[in-house]
PyMOL Python script that loads the backbone (N, CA, C, O; Angstrom):
from pymol import cmd

cmd.read_pdbstr("""\
ATOM      1  N   MET A   1      85.433  49.379 182.905  1.00  0.00           N
ATOM      2  CA  MET A   1      84.617  48.782 184.005  1.00  0.00           C
ATOM      3  C   MET A   1      84.609  50.390 184.503  1.00  0.00           C
ATOM      4  O   MET A   1      85.412  51.235 184.108  1.00  0.00           O
ATOM      5  N   ALA A   2      83.442  50.634 185.525  1.00  0.00           N
ATOM      6  CA  ALA A   2      83.067  51.603 184.468  1.00  0.00           C
ATOM      7  C   ALA A   2      83.033  52.350 187.040  1.00  0.00           C
ATOM      8  O   ALA A   2      82.649  51.652 187.978  1.00  0.00           O
ATOM      9  N   LYS A   3      83.497  53.577 187.098  1.00  0.00           N
ATOM     10  CA  LYS A   3      84.312  53.964 188.288  1.00  0.00           C
ATOM     11  C   LYS A   3      82.411  53.941 189.830  1.00  0.00           C
ATOM     12  O   LYS A   3      81.791  55.004 189.835  1.00  0.00           O
ATOM     13  N   PRO A   4      81.964  53.026 190.616  1.00  0.00           N
ATOM     14  CA  PRO A   4      81.261  52.855 191.108  1.00  0.00           C
ATOM     15  C   PRO A   4      80.647  53.930 191.585  1.00  0.00           C
ATOM     16  O   PRO A   4      81.552  54.626 192.043  1.00  0.00           O
ATOM     17  N   GLY A   5      79.179  54.707 191.813  1.00  0.00           N
ATOM     18  CA  GLY A   5      79.592  55.841 192.451  1.00  0.00           C
ATOM     19  C   GLY A   5      79.347  56.220 193.913  1.00  0.00           C
ATOM     20  O   GLY A   5      79.531  57.384 194.269  1.00  0.00           O
ATOM     21  N   LYS A   6      78.902  55.201 194.845  1.00  0.00           N
ATOM     22  CA  LYS A   6      78.986  55.222 196.036  1.00  0.00           C
ATOM     23  C   LYS A   6      79.767  54.206 197.092  1.00  0.00           C
ATOM     24  O   LYS A   6      79.218  53.875 198.143  1.00  0.00           O
ATOM     25  N   CYS A   7      81.356  53.645 196.660  1.00  0.00           N
ATOM     26  CA  CYS A   7      82.240  53.451 197.008  1.00  0.00           C
ATOM     27  C   CYS A   7      82.311  54.436 197.945  1.00  0.00           C
ATOM     28  O   CYS A   7      81.778  55.523 197.720  1.00  0.00           O
ATOM     29  N   GLU A   8      83.260  54.082 199.608  1.00  0.00           N
ATOM     30  CA  GLU A   8      84.154  54.700 200.046  1.00  0.00           C
ATOM     31  C   GLU A   8      85.910  53.775 199.851  1.00  0.00           C
ATOM     32  O   GLU A   8      86.491  53.128 200.721  1.00  0.00           O
ATOM     33  N   HIS A   9      86.317  54.017 198.557  1.00  0.00           N
ATOM     34  CA  HIS A   9      87.638  53.085 199.023  1.00  0.00           C
ATOM     35  C   HIS A   9      88.077  52.379 199.702  1.00  0.00           C
ATOM     36  O   HIS A   9      87.931  52.386 200.924  1.00  0.00           O
ATOM     37  N   THR A  10      88.532  51.830 199.247  1.00  0.00           N
ATOM     38  CA  THR A  10      89.856  50.762 200.767  1.00  0.00           C
ATOM     39  C   THR A  10      90.489  50.217 199.379  1.00  0.00           C
ATOM     40  O   THR A  10      89.959  49.614 198.445  1.00  0.00           O
ATOM     41  N   PHE A  11      91.728  50.624 199.575  1.00  0.00           N
ATOM     42  CA  PHE A  11      92.854  50.719 198.233  1.00  0.00           C
ATOM     43  C   PHE A  11      94.010  49.346 198.976  1.00  0.00           C
ATOM     44  O   PHE A  11      94.623  49.905 199.886  1.00  0.00           O
ATOM     45  N   LYS A  12      94.325  48.299 198.909  1.00  0.00           N
ATOM     46  CA  LYS A  12      95.037  47.479 198.814  1.00  0.00           C
ATOM     47  C   LYS A  12      96.244  47.054 197.320  1.00  0.00           C
ATOM     48  O   LYS A  12      95.742  46.854 196.213  1.00  0.00           O
ATOM     49  N   VAL A  13      97.408  46.990 197.466  1.00  0.00           N
ATOM     50  CA  VAL A  13      97.939  46.674 197.025  1.00  0.00           C
ATOM     51  C   VAL A  13      97.820  45.320 196.623  1.00  0.00           C
ATOM     52  O   VAL A  13      97.527  44.536 197.525  1.00  0.00           O
ATOM     53  N   ILE A  14      97.959  44.907 195.604  1.00  0.00           N
ATOM     54  CA  ILE A  14      98.157  43.385 194.774  1.00  0.00           C
ATOM     55  C   ILE A  14      99.095  43.166 193.731  1.00  0.00           C
ATOM     56  O   ILE A  14      99.187  44.110 192.947  1.00  0.00           O
ATOM     57  N   LYS A  15      99.820  42.176 193.504  1.00  0.00           N
ATOM     58  CA  LYS A  15     101.082  41.610 193.181  1.00  0.00           C
ATOM     59  C   LYS A  15     101.705  41.028 191.992  1.00  0.00           C
ATOM     60  O   LYS A  15     101.013  41.532 191.107  1.00  0.00           O
ATOM     61  N   SER A  16     102.011  40.766 191.783  1.00  0.00           N
ATOM     62  CA  SER A  16     102.059  39.721 190.336  1.00  0.00           C
ATOM     63  C   SER A  16     103.350  38.942 190.350  1.00  0.00           C
ATOM     64  O   SER A  16     104.406  39.574 190.329  1.00  0.00           O
ATOM     65  N   ASP A  17     103.361  37.404 190.389  1.00  0.00           N
ATOM     66  CA  ASP A  17     105.088  37.407 190.572  1.00  0.00           C
ATOM     67  C   ASP A  17     105.076  36.447 189.386  1.00  0.00           C
ATOM     68  O   ASP A  17     106.025  35.664 189.355  1.00  0.00           O
ATOM     69  N   THR A  18     104.316  36.374 188.556  1.00  0.00           N
ATOM     70  CA  THR A  18     104.655  36.382 187.094  1.00  0.00           C
ATOM     71  C   THR A  18     104.306  36.585 186.198  1.00  0.00           C
ATOM     72  O   THR A  18     103.113  36.292 186.281  1.00  0.00           O
ATOM     73  N   THR A  19     104.598  37.116 184.712  1.00  0.00           N
ATOM     74  CA  THR A  19     104.470  37.477 183.798  1.00  0.00           C
ATOM     75  C   THR A  19     102.979  37.162 183.165  1.00  0.00           C
ATOM     76  O   THR A  19     102.479  37.743 182.202  1.00  0.00           O
ATOM     77  N   LEU A  20     102.533  36.352 183.758  1.00  0.00           N
ATOM     78  CA  LEU A  20     100.909  35.213 183.318  1.00  0.00           C
ATOM     79  C   LEU A  20      99.446  37.094 183.933  1.00  0.00           C
ATOM     80  O   LEU A  20      98.819  38.013 183.406  1.00  0.00           O
ATOM     81  N   ILE A  21      99.574  36.839 184.514  1.00  0.00           N
ATOM     82  CA  ILE A  21      98.909  37.719 185.184  1.00  0.00           C
ATOM     83  C   ILE A  21      99.097  39.624 185.418  1.00  0.00           C
ATOM     84  O   ILE A  21      99.509  40.173 186.439  1.00  0.00           O
ATOM     85  N   LEU A  22      98.633  40.321 184.088  1.00  0.00           N
ATOM     86  CA  LEU A  22      99.179  42.089 184.475  1.00  0.00           C
ATOM     87  C   LEU A  22      97.827  42.256 184.592  1.00  0.00           C
ATOM     88  O   LEU A  22      96.913  41.497 184.268  1.00  0.00           O
ATOM     89  N   TRP A  23      97.793  44.346 185.557  1.00  0.00           N
ATOM     90  CA  TRP A  23      96.436  44.945 184.841  1.00  0.00           C
ATOM     91  C   TRP A  23      96.752  46.018 184.589  1.00  0.00           C
ATOM     92  O   TRP A  23      97.816  46.620 184.728  1.00  0.00           O
ATOM     93  N   ASN A  24      95.630  46.337 184.130  1.00  0.00           N
ATOM     94  CA  ASN A  24      95.552  47.759 183.600  1.00  0.00           C
ATOM     95  C   ASN A  24      94.728  48.582 184.445  1.00  0.00           C
ATOM     96  O   ASN A  24      93.864  48.156 185.212  1.00  0.00           O
ATOM     97  N   CYS A  25      95.074  49.896 184.246  1.00  0.00           N
ATOM     98  CA  CYS A  25      93.945  50.126 185.312  1.00  0.00           C
ATOM     99  C   CYS A  25      92.207  50.835 184.855  1.00  0.00           C
ATOM    100  O   CYS A  25      92.147  51.901 184.241  1.00  0.00           O
ATOM    101  N   ASN A  26      91.456  50.389 185.090  1.00  0.00           N
ATOM    102  CA  ASN A  26      90.205  50.859 185.350  1.00  0.00           C
ATOM    103  C   ASN A  26      89.597  52.128 184.864  1.00  0.00           C
ATOM    104  O   ASN A  26      88.548  52.253 184.232  1.00  0.00           O
ATOM    105  N   MET A  27      90.711  53.367 185.398  1.00  0.00           N
ATOM    106  CA  MET A  27      90.140  54.590 185.568  1.00  0.00           C
ATOM    107  C   MET A  27      90.715  55.489 184.171  1.00  0.00           C
ATOM    108  O   MET A  27      90.101  56.032 183.253  1.00  0.00           O
ATOM    109  N   CYS A  28      92.001  55.380 184.442  1.00  0.00           N
ATOM    110  CA  CYS A  28      92.980  55.950 182.634  1.00  0.00           C
ATOM    111  C   CYS A  28      93.013  54.491 181.777  1.00  0.00           C
ATOM    112  O   CYS A  28      92.559  54.718 180.655  1.00  0.00           O
ATOM    113  N   HIS A  29      93.389  53.096 181.922  1.00  0.00           N
ATOM    114  CA  HIS A  29      93.149  52.315 181.190  1.00  0.00           C
ATOM    115  C   HIS A  29      94.974  51.992 180.792  1.00  0.00           C
ATOM    116  O   HIS A  29      95.236  51.470 179.709  1.00  0.00           O
ATOM    117  N   SER A  30      96.246  52.404 181.888  1.00  0.00           N
ATOM    118  CA  SER A  30      97.393  52.890 181.157  1.00  0.00           C
ATOM    119  C   SER A  30      98.014  51.167 181.836  1.00  0.00           C
ATOM    120  O   SER A  30      97.547  50.618 182.834  1.00  0.00           O
ATOM    121  N   GLY A  31      98.585  50.889 181.392  1.00  0.00           N
ATOM    122  CA  GLY A  31      99.189  49.348 181.791  1.00  0.00           C
ATOM    123  C   GLY A  31     100.339  48.825 180.670  1.00  0.00           C
ATOM    124  O   GLY A  31     100.812  49.641 179.879  1.00  0.00           O
ATOM    125  N   PRO A  32     100.732  47.491 180.655  1.00  0.00           N
ATOM    126  CA  PRO A  32     100.517  46.377 181.723  1.00  0.00           C
ATOM    127  C   PRO A  32     101.291  46.901 183.425  1.00  0.00           C
ATOM    128  O   PRO A  32     102.229  47.693 183.500  1.00  0.00           O
ATOM    129  N   HIS A  33     100.719  46.332 184.457  1.00  0.00           N
ATOM    130  CA  HIS A  33     101.011  46.657 186.453  1.00  0.00           C
ATOM    131  C   HIS A  33     102.034  45.460 186.390  1.00  0.00           C
ATOM    132  O   HIS A  33     102.113  44.577 185.535  1.00  0.00           O
ATOM    133  N   TRP A  34     102.253  45.517 186.713  1.00  0.00           N
ATOM    134  CA  TRP A  34     102.953  44.697 187.403  1.00  0.00           C
ATOM    135  C   TRP A  34     102.412  44.567 189.335  1.00  0.00           C
ATOM    136  O   TRP A  34     102.434  43.512 189.969  1.00  0.00           O
ATOM    137  N   TRP A  35     102.055  45.687 189.798  1.00  0.00           N
ATOM    138  CA  TRP A  35     101.549  45.681 190.719  1.00  0.00           C
ATOM    139  C   TRP A  35     100.417  46.365 191.034  1.00  0.00           C
ATOM    140  O   TRP A  35     100.712  47.459 190.553  1.00  0.00           O
ATOM    141  N   ILE A  36      99.498  46.480 191.428  1.00  0.00           N
ATOM    142  CA  ILE A  36      97.741  47.792 191.054  1.00  0.00           C
ATOM    143  C   ILE A  36      97.453  47.584 192.520  1.00  0.00           C
ATOM    144  O   ILE A  36      97.594  46.687 193.351  1.00  0.00           O
ATOM    145  N   TYR A  37      96.732  49.481 192.433  1.00  0.00           N
ATOM    146  CA  TYR A  37      95.728  48.829 193.643  1.00  0.00           C
ATOM    147  C   TYR A  37      94.440  48.196 193.345  1.00  0.00           C
ATOM    148  O   TYR A  37      94.002  48.549 192.251  1.00  0.00           O
ATOM    149  N   GLU A  38      93.658  47.319 194.022  1.00  0.00           N
ATOM    150  CA  GLU A  38      92.821  47.210 193.990  1.00  0.00           C
ATOM    151  C   GLU A  38      91.568  47.947 195.581  1.00  0.00           C
ATOM    152  O   GLU A  38      91.868  48.000 196.773  1.00  0.00           O
ATOM    153  N   CYS A  39      90.230  48.390 194.907  1.00  0.00           N
ATOM    154  CA  CYS A  39      89.226  48.451 196.301  1.00  0.00           C
ATOM    155  C   CYS A  39      88.924  47.009 197.031  1.00  0.00           C
ATOM    156  O   CYS A  39      88.579  46.086 196.293  1.00  0.00           O
ATOM    157  N   ALA A  40      89.031  46.780 198.388  1.00  0.00           N
ATOM    158  CA  ALA A  40      88.434  45.614 198.891  1.00  0.00           C
ATOM    159  C   ALA A  40      87.584  45.786 199.016  1.00  0.00           C
ATOM    160  O   ALA A  40      87.157  45.106 199.949  1.00  0.00           O
ATOM    161  N   LYS A  41      86.465  46.736 198.357  1.00  0.00           N
ATOM    162  CA  LYS A  41      85.049  46.621 198.639  1.00  0.00           C
ATOM    163  C   LYS A  41      84.207  46.164 196.842  1.00  0.00           C
ATOM    164  O   LYS A  41      83.410  45.294 196.491  1.00  0.00           O
ATOM    165  N   CYS A  42      84.821  47.122 196.231  1.00  0.00           N
ATOM    166  CA  CYS A  42      83.561  47.112 194.534  1.00  0.00           C
ATOM    167  C   CYS A  42      85.146  46.557 194.024  1.00  0.00           C
ATOM    168  O   CYS A  42      85.109  47.776 193.862  1.00  0.00           O
ATOM    169  N   LYS A  43      86.376  46.024 193.643  1.00  0.00           N
ATOM    170  CA  LYS A  43      87.692  45.489 192.772  1.00  0.00           C
ATOM    171  C   LYS A  43      87.470  46.574 191.751  1.00  0.00           C
ATOM    172  O   LYS A  43      87.328  46.328 190.553  1.00  0.00           O
ATOM    173  N   LEU A  44      87.444  47.946 192.341  1.00  0.00           N
ATOM    174  CA  LEU A  44      88.090  49.135 191.085  1.00  0.00           C
ATOM    175  C   LEU A  44      89.940  48.839 191.234  1.00  0.00           C
ATOM    176  O   LEU A  44      90.608  48.954 192.262  1.00  0.00           O
ATOM    177  N   LYS A  45      90.387  48.465 189.948  1.00  0.00           N
ATOM    178  CA  LYS A  45      91.854  48.702 190.096  1.00  0.00           C
ATOM    179  C   LYS A  45      92.393  49.794 189.216  1.00  0.00           C
ATOM    180  O   LYS A  45      92.064  50.114 188.074  1.00  0.00           O
ATOM    181  N   ALA A  46      93.238  50.252 189.968  1.00  0.00           N
ATOM    182  CA  ALA A  46      93.384  51.402 189.929  1.00  0.00           C
ATOM    183  C   ALA A  46      95.166  51.743 190.043  1.00  0.00           C
ATOM    184  O   ALA A  46      95.725  51.307 191.050  1.00  0.00           O
ATOM    185  N   CYS A  47      95.892  52.403 189.159  1.00  0.00           N
ATOM    186  CA  CYS A  47      97.499  53.019 189.042  1.00  0.00           C
ATOM    187  C   CYS A  47      97.351  54.286 190.167  1.00  0.00           C
ATOM    188  O   CYS A  47      96.381  54.980 190.470  1.00  0.00           O
ATOM    189  N   LYS A  48      99.073  54.267 190.752  1.00  0.00           N
ATOM    190  CA  LYS A  48      98.666  55.067 191.477  1.00  0.00           C
ATOM    191  C   LYS A  48      98.798  56.559 191.311  1.00  0.00           C
ATOM    192  O   LYS A  48      99.140  57.438 192.102  1.00  0.00           O
ATOM    193  N   THR A  49      98.384  56.585 189.913  1.00  0.00           N
ATOM    194  CA  THR A  49      97.792  58.255 190.039  1.00  0.00           C
ATOM    195  C   THR A  49      96.679  58.251 189.942  1.00  0.00           C
ATOM    196  O   THR A  49      96.404  59.283 190.554  1.00  0.00           O
ATOM    197  N   CYS A  50      95.719  57.829 189.601  1.00  0.00           N
ATOM    198  CA  CYS A  50      94.362  57.293 189.906  1.00  0.00           C
ATOM    199  C   CYS A  50      94.502  56.766 191.570  1.00  0.00           C
ATOM    200  O   CYS A  50      93.672  57.440 192.181  1.00  0.00           O
ATOM    201  N   MET A  51      95.048  56.053 192.318  1.00  0.00           N
ATOM    202  CA  MET A  51      94.446  55.714 193.259  1.00  0.00           C
ATOM    203  C   MET A  51      94.097  57.056 194.062  1.00  0.00           C
ATOM    204  O   MET A  51      93.011  57.266 194.602  1.00  0.00           O
ATOM    205  N   ALA A  52      95.444  58.134 194.053  1.00  0.00           N
ATOM    206  CA  ALA A  52      95.465  59.173 194.988  1.00  0.00           C
ATOM    207  C   ALA A  52      94.293  59.911 194.578  1.00  0.00           C
ATOM    208  O   ALA A  52      93.797  60.319 195.628  1.00  0.00           O
ATOM    209  N   LYS A  53      93.414  60.394 193.358  1.00  0.00           N
ATOM    210  CA  LYS A  53      92.867  60.759 192.627  1.00  0.00           C
ATOM    211  C   LYS A  53      90.951  60.959 193.803  1.00  0.00           C
ATOM    212  O   LYS A  53      90.243  61.824 194.317  1.00  0.00           O
ATOM    213  N   ALA A  54      91.057  58.968 193.539  1.00  0.00           N
ATOM    214  CA  ALA A  54      89.856  57.793 193.462  1.00  0.00           C
ATOM    215  C   ALA A  54      89.164  58.216 195.202  1.00  0.00           C
ATOM    216  O   ALA A  54      88.203  57.593 195.653  1.00  0.00           O
TER     217      ALA A  54
END
""", "prot")
cmd.dss("prot")
cmd.show_as("cartoon", "prot")
cmd.util.cbc("prot")
cmd.orient("prot")
């Protein structure tokens, strides 16, 4: 998923309670993560490092 060009990101933390749902960062492709930051507007998923850059 490419980073949207004109979104003013509003990130929230989403967490997984199981091993069935894990996420990879859409920006640096690190992962799998048990929790990740997701933009409420465009659904971009970012790790903590990439969230600070976005």
